[in-house]
N, C-alpha and C positions, 0 to 999 in steps of 0.2 A: 559557249551556250550555258556553262553551268551556272554561272552567275544570274541568268535570267529565270532559272527554275524557281517558282515560289516568290520571286520577287515582283515588287509594283514596278509596271512599265507603263509610261505615260503613251497613250494611242492619239496619233495626231488627227484621226478623224471624228473623235467623239463630239468636240464642239458643234462641228457641222450637224452632225446627226442628231444630238440633243436638242438644239436649237431650231430644228424643222428646217433648215436651209438645204437639206440634202435633197437629190431629186432622183426618181426612178424611172423605170422605162414606163410605167403607168402614167407619169407626171408629164410625158411629151406630148405635146399637143401640135398638130401642124394643120394649116388650113385645109379644109375638105377632107380630112383625115377619115377612113373607112375603117370600120372594125370587122373582124374575121371570127368566124365559129367553124369548127370541124365536126362532121358527121362521123362518128366511129362504128365500126361493125362489133355488135354484141357476140358473135360465134368466134371459137378459136380458130376455126379450119374451115374455110368456103370459097367457092368459085362465085365471081360475081356475074349473073346472067344478064342484068339490065338495070340501069339507073334512068329514072325520069326526073328531069329537073325543071320541067315547064312549070309547075304550080310555085316552085320556090322562086324561079327568075322572074315570075310575074307579080311577086310580092312587092308593094310599093317600099322604096327605101332601099331594095338590093340591088347592088350594081353589077354582080357578077356572082355565077355558081361554077365551081370547076370540079371536075372528075380527076382521077389518077392518069388516065388516059391523055387529058387536054394537057396536063401537067407536064406528063413526060414528053409530049410533042413540043413542049415551049421552052425547055430547058435545053442547055447545051451538052451536059452529062449528067451521070445518074450521080446520086449521094457519094462523095468520096469516103473511103475507109481509111482513117488516120491511124489506128493502131493495127501493124501487122507484127506481132511480136512472136509468132509462131511460125517456122518456115512451112512453105507448101501449104498455107491456108487456102482453103477454096472461098471463093467471093463471088458474090452475086450483085447483080444491077438493082439497086433499092432507089426509090423516089418518095417523096414526102407523103403521098397518097397511094394507096393500093392500086396496083393496075392488073385487072382480070381476077386476081387472087387474094386472100385475105389470109394470113399466117400466123395471128396472134389476136386474141380479143382486145378491142379497143384500137385496133388500127384505123386509120383515117382512110375514108372512101370517097368524101366529098368536103369541098370548103365553100362557105359563103361569106362574101365581103357586102356589108350593107352599111348604111349611115349611121347605125350604133349597134351596140351589141344585143340588144333585146330583139331587134328586128331581124338580126343574123341568127339568133337562136330561134325564134320564130318559123323563119324560112327552112331550118333543119328538119323540121316537122312535116314539112311539105315534101319533102324528097322521097321518093318510092324506090328503093332498092329492092331487087330480088336476088336472092342467094340460094346456091344450090350446096347445102351443108355437105361437108366432107370429114373423113375420119380425123379423129384428134388425139394425142397425147398428152398427159399431165404431168409425167414424171421423167426424170432422166432414164430411168430403166426402160420404160415403156418407148421412149425416142430413139434408144440405142438398140432395141431388139430387132432381130433380123425381119421380122414381120411387120414392122412399124411402118405407117403410112409415111411417104416421102414428102417433105416441104417441097423439095425442087425436084423436078422429074428427071432431069438429067444428072442427079447425084445418085451414087450407088448405095449411100445411106444417109443417115441425118448429121454426120459428125463432120464439123467444118475444119478441124486441126486434130492432130494428134502430137504429144511431146513427151519426150521421158527426162526427168532432172534426176541425176544419181550423182552419188559422191563417194570415194571409197570403193572398197570391195563390198558389195552390198549382199552376194550371195553367201560369203564367210560370216559378215555379221550376223545372218540369219540362222546359219548351221551354229554357230557357236553360243548363240544365245541360250541362257537357261530357260527364257520364257517368251514366247512369241504370242502377241495379241493381235487380233485383228477386228476392227469395227469401222463402221460406217457413221460419218458425223455430217448433220445437216444445219446449216445455218440460215437465219433469216438474212433476208436481202438488206444490205446497209448503203446508205448514200448520205451525202451531205444534206443539212436542212437549213437553206438560206431564208434569210427574212423576205427578200426578193425571189420569187418563184421565176422560171423561165417566161421570158416575153421578149417581143421584136417589135419595133417600129420601122418601117422603112419608105422612103419617098425618092420618087424617081424624077429627074428634071429632064425632059425630052429636048430641050433648048441647049442644055450644056452637054449633056449626055452624062450625067452624073448621077451616083446612087448613094445616098445616106441611108446608113442602117444603124440603130440604136437598139442593141441586145445585150442580156445577161449572159455573159460569158468571161472566162478568165484569160482567153486567148485572142483578142481581137486581130493580131495580125495574122494568125493562121486563120481566123474566120474571114478576114477580107481575102485572103489567097483562095479560100475553098468557093466564096461565092463567085469570085472570078472564076473559078474552073466550072462551077455549075450553071453560072448565067452566060459563059462566055465572054466576060469581060477582060480586058487588057489589065495585068498587073506590073504598072512600070514605076518607075522613080519612086519609092516610098520612104518614108521617114515617119517614124513614132512620136508621138507627144503624150503629154498627160493633161487630163481636165478634171474639173471637178463640178461640172454642171449636171450629170446624173451620177447618183450613187447607188452601188449595188453591194450587197452585203455577202459575208458568209464565203459560200463557194461560188458567187457570182462577180463580174466586174461588166463594166460596159465599155463598147466600142463604137467607133464611127468608121464607116468603110465607104468609100467613094469609087465611082467607076474609073475616073482618071487615077485614082490611088495615090494621090500628092501627100496625105498623111493618114495616119490612124491613129486615132486618139483613144487612150485607155485611162478609166477614172480609177482616182485612188481608192482603193478598197477598204471595206471596214474589217474589222478584227474577226478571228474564226473562232 
């Protein structure tokens, strides 16, 4: 790797991207495709007391309006937890939309699928959601205080896991040190900034029992397995291949997942 640092490296994806031949999730167009918009809660912590979808559902062009309770009833399992890197982590059942209770600002409470994005967004304004606002906290110290409101009623506190990382004789190192400094540091949230943001297109063929999904992900095989778990679809004999029909850059890539799962295609990713 030392020879690559500071050296010019020929990138195999540049020609496709610079000539406009790359395709992104937004470029996928399917017959009779619907577009979705999500209604998000403006409150950090609240109980959903009622949702009236009638006006939104009656808007011309709207195909369906769903709540978290309807999504929960339709799926086979909750959202899987992929990273369990701390022993004895407390886990909760989570779904794509809030069910009964909102636990962070911007959490989705309803989704509209319509003939185009504009109609879907107009329909969001017709959804009437009533909330009972609950106590909220905004800092780590407030969340871990004994008097903090609980996000989950069956938890004794708001801590999902505890772990200690130690190396050597820590107590002796502190005791023998000439000076001991203690300070708290806060860092801004960091994440990748791909040219293609999160997106997904899915199509279900009821005649073949096949689901095709295009989504921005670096792990198409994992996405295929998790979709099977959530939707109750069998994951059988599968092989992975590569395709260049849909491009995703930086922290994203594209996969195709099928109900019969004969293959899962992964796009050639752009540079990071």
